N, C-alpha and C positions, 0 to 999 in steps of 0.2 A: 625530470625536475621534481624535487622534493619540496613540499610545502610544510613549513614547521611554524610553531608558535601561534601568534595571533592570526596570521594569514591562514593557517590550517583551520583554525576555529571558524574564521569567516567563511571559508569554502564549505565547511560542514554545515554551518547555519544556512548558507545559501541553498545547498542541496536539500536540506530538510524543508526549507520554506517552499522550494519548488515542488517537492513531493506532496506537501500539504495542499498547495494550490491545485495540483493535478487531482488529488483525491476529492477536494471540495468541488471541483468542476464536474467530476463524475457523479458525485452524490447529488449535486444540483440538477443535473440532467435527468437522473433517475427519479428524483423527487418531483420534478415537473411532470414527467409522464404519469407517475402514480397519482398525483393530485388531479391531473386532467381526467384520468379514469374515474377517480372518486367523485369528481364534479359531475360527470355524466351519470354516474350511478345515483347520486343524490337527486339530480333532476328527475330521473326515472322514478325514484321512490316518492318524490313529491307529487308527480303526476298520478301515481297509483293511490297514495294514501292521503293526499291533500296537504294544505299548508298549515303552518303553525309557527310559533315564535322559535322553538328549538330547531325544527327542520330548516327554517329560513336562515337562522344564525349559522347552522352548520354549512349550508350552501354558500353563504357569504364568506365564511372562513375559508372554505376550500377554494372558492373562486379567487379570493384575494391572494392566498398563498400561491395558487397556480400562476397567476399573472406576475407575482413577485419573482418567482423563479424564471419566468420568461424575461423580465426586465434585467435580470442579472446577465443575460447573454450579451456579449460584447457588441454584436451587430445592432441589437435592439437598443442598447444603452447609447451607442454612438448616434443612432438615428434620432433618439429623443433629445440628446444634448445639442444636436445640430439644428433640428427643426423647432425645438422649443427654446430653452436657454441652457447655458452651461450649468450642469449640476441637476438637471431635471430628472435624470435617471436615478440619482441617489435619493432625491426627495420622493420619487415615485416608489422606489423599493422600500424605504422605511415607512412610508405612509401606508402602503399595502400590507406590510408586516403588522403595523399597528392596528389596522382595520381587522385583519385576520385574527390577531390575538384578542382584540376586544370581542369579536364574535365567539371565539373559543371560550372566553370567560362566561358568556351567556349560555353557551352549549353545556358547559360542565357545571353550571349552577343548577343543582338537581331539585330544590324545593318546588312548591306548587307554581302554577301558571302565573298567578298574581305576583308572587314574590319575584319570579324570573323577569316579568315585565318591568317591575320597579328596578331590578338590578340592571336591566338593559338601559333604562332611562338614565340611571346614575352613571353607567359606564360611558355614556355619550359625552359627558362633560370633560373628563380628562382626555378622552380621545380627540375631541375637537381642539382642546387646548394644545395638545401635542402636535396635531397636524398644522395648526396655525404657527406654533413655535418653529417647526421644521422649515416651513416656507419662509418665515421672516429671517431666521438665522442663515439660511442658504443665500438669501439675497445680499446679506452684508459680508459674506465670505468673498475674498478676491477671486475673480474668475479663473486665475491660473492654478488655483489649488482646489477648486470645487469638485473636480473629478479625480483628484489624486487619492491614493489609498491612505488609510489612516497610518500615521507614523509619528515618531517623536518630533519631527519637523513640522508636519501639518497641524498638529494640535497646539502648536505655539500660537497660532491665530485663534483669538478668543471666540470668533464666530464659528469656526470649524469645531473647536472644542465644545462649545455650547450645543451645536447641532448634534454631535455625537452623544453628549450627556442626555439630551432630551430623548433621542431615539433609543439609546440603551436603557435609560431609566424607565421609560414606559414599557419596553419589552420585558425588563426584569420584573416590574410590577405585575404585568399581565400574566407572565408565565408562572410566577409564584401564586397568584390568585387561582390559576387553573389547578396547580398542584394541590392547593388547599381544598378546593372543591372536590377534586377526584379522590383525594385521600379519605374524605368522609364517606364516600360511596364505596371505596375499595374495602373498607373494614367489614362491610356486610355482603360483599360480592363473593361468588364461589365459581369454581370450574373455570371454563375458558374465559369468562368475563373478567375474573380476577387477574388472569394472566394478561389480558388485553389492557386493563386499567393499570396494572403494574408497569407495563412497558410504556404506556402513556405518561405515567408519573415520572418515570426515569427520564424519558425524552424531554419532557417539559422542564424537569429539574436541571438537566444538563444545559438546556437552552438558557435557563435563568442564570446559571453559573457563568455561562459564556458572556451574557450581557453584563453581569457584575464585574467580570474580569476586564471587559472593555471600559467600564466606568472607572475602575481603579487605574487602568493604564492612562486614560485621558487625564484624570485628576493629578496623578503623580508626575506625568510628563509635562502637563501644562504649567504646573507650579515648580518644575525643575527640582522636585524632591528627590527623585532617584531615577536611574535608567532601568526601564523594565520592558524592553522590546519583546521578551518572551511571553508577556501577557497577551500580545496580539496573536501570536501563534496558539497560545492556550485557548483564547476565545474562539478561534477558527476550529480547532480540534474539538472543543466542547460542543460547538454549534453543529459540527458534522455528526458527532456521535448522537447528539440530541435529535437531529432531524431523522437519522436512521432509526433510532429507538421509537420516535413518534410515529414514523411511517409503519413500523412493525406493529405498533399498538393499534393503529387505525385499521391496518390490513388484516390483523390476526383473526377477528371475528368472521370476515368474509372468507379467508383462506380456510379457517377451521370448519365453517359451514360447508364449503365446497368439498373438503376432504371427507367430512362425515357423510356427505351425500354420496360421494363416490364409493366409500366403504359400504354404506347401507345398500346401495344399488347392487354392488357386487355380491353382498351377502344374500340379498333377496333373489337375485338370479339363481344362486345356488339352491336356495330353499325351494324356488319354483321348480327347478329340475328334480329335486328330491321328492317333491309332491306329485310329480307326473305319473308314476305307476298307479298310485291309488286313484288319482283323478281319472285315468283312462279306464280303470276297472269299473268304478261306480257310474261314471257318465256314459259308459258303454251300455249299462243296464237301464239308465234313466237319461236318455239323450235330451229330453225336453228341458233339462235344467241348464244346458249350455247356452250362454248368452250369444247374441249375434257377433260376428267378427267385425270389429271397428278399426282394424288396421294396426299400425304400430302403437304399442302401449309401453309406458314406463315400467321398469321392474317392479315398483311398488304397486302400481295399478294392476299389472298382470298377476302378481302373487295374490293380491286381495281378491281379484276376480276368481282365480282358481280355488281359493279357500272357500268363497261363497258357493261356487258351483259344487264343490265336493261336499260341503255340509248340506246343501239342498238335496243332493242325491242320497246321502246317508239318511236324511230325514225320511225320504220316500222309501228307503230300504228298511227302516226301523221295524215295521210290522213283521218282517220276515226274520228278524233277529231276536233271540230269546233274551229275557232280562239278564241272564248271566253275562252277556256281552259287556255290560257296563262296568263290571269289576273283574273281568277275566284278564289273564296275561295277554300280552300283545300277540304272541303266536297263536293263542286260542282265538283271539278276536279276528285274526286274519282268516283262520279256517272257517269260522262262523260267517264271516263276510263273503267269502267265496261261495259258500253254500247258499246264502241269501241271494247273491247275484245269479246263481244257477237257477234257483227257484223262480225268480222274477223273469228271467229269460225264457224259462219253460212256459210261464203264464203268457208271455208275449207271443210265443209260438203256438199257443193253444194246446200245449201238452201237459199243462198243470192247472191246479185250481188257485184262483186268486185268494190271498189271505187279507181279510179286512181287520182293521184294528187301529187303535190310536197311534198316531205318529209321535215320535219323541226325539229330543236332541241327543246326539251321541258324541262321544269324545270331547268332553268339556275342555275349554281353553285352560292353559296353565296360568294365565294372568291377564293383565291389560295389554292391549296393543295387538298389532297385526301378527308379529312374529310369535307371541305367546298363543294366539289363536291358532296359528298354523302348526305349533309344536306337536300336539298329540296326533294330528293327521300325518305329519312327517314320520313319526314313529311307526304308525301303521304302514305307511308307504315303504319305509326301509325294510320292515319285516316282510312285506309282500314281495319286494324285490329279492330278498334272500331266499324265500321259499320257492320263488320261481326258478332261481338258479339251481336250488337243490333238486327240484323236480326235473329240470332239463338235463342235468349232468348224467344221471343213470341212463337216460334215453339214448344219449350219444355214445355210450360205451359198447364195446364188442359183445356179441351174444355169449361167447365162451366165458368172458369175465363175469357177466351177470349170472350165468349158471353156476360158476364156481364160487359165487358169493364174494368176489373181490370188489 
């Protein structure tokens, strides 16, 4: 069977709409999971750092949006409509979105605490008006269309159209207010924070455009100005893209921090391994600098501990090292260090005389931070390992090769 003309266009539109609906369902499910995780994380942060208007607003926003995505579920919506009143799920969804957006406006309003509190008080007025308007308009909508999807037919009812205009109007206002606030901070941000804020602005902007598209659809369809069913699909696509971008913006700092932590731990494990030859040499001569074993340590803690122990041992060895050590080449420093360790070991065995003198810090750090502190020690350790390999290699060669000079 071949479908042509308007029938073919209708089938194409139907397939496209079904694809959009499936994509929206997947995004909603993923968003619900992400927001639930973010909500638990926010509760833990509040437990650790205490309350405040901005943390509280963020928790309210995440909680409201999480429950909103739960309300979208067909089973939950059916239960609400059955046990409450027809249309309760739609009122709950848009009310939760409005509360979440109002809280986001407060979160993204970056001036001082007093100004933010005033903004929160001011935001309560349009929020309450919108929530009351949603409830009243839903009650005047005929029951048979309260749970119907938005279409050219349903918006012919003035109550349904007004409900959608109130919901979409408040969401458009809230999203645009958030974009305006984030934009001001975005101009001065840098690094990963700039990326995060950029994704947030894009997501909030798409969500605002989606709400505006729905407003235009309701207005032109209710007044029979023009047919524009494509605006409904446009709204859903923009909302989906906006939610994805918003989720990426919220998640990016956490993901970035986690990735940086994993990379740093891997790098510090490698540095710890590279420092091991020097640590063994100097702590073997000065074992009292080794701290008690406390069990499993993080890579950062283990590296920091090994650096401290190595530097403590070098300080104890410094009287046995001549002043030339401080500006000699690394290979010369290693030879002098081996000699100092041998002398100190001889003193411990009673076969040598103890050298008294002022202790001094050796191998100064390359800069600030743990890795800069470890850098000169690792250069010594690498040279130490190379010279050990060079000394071991001739020992393992056949006697005739050594005699022949090969």
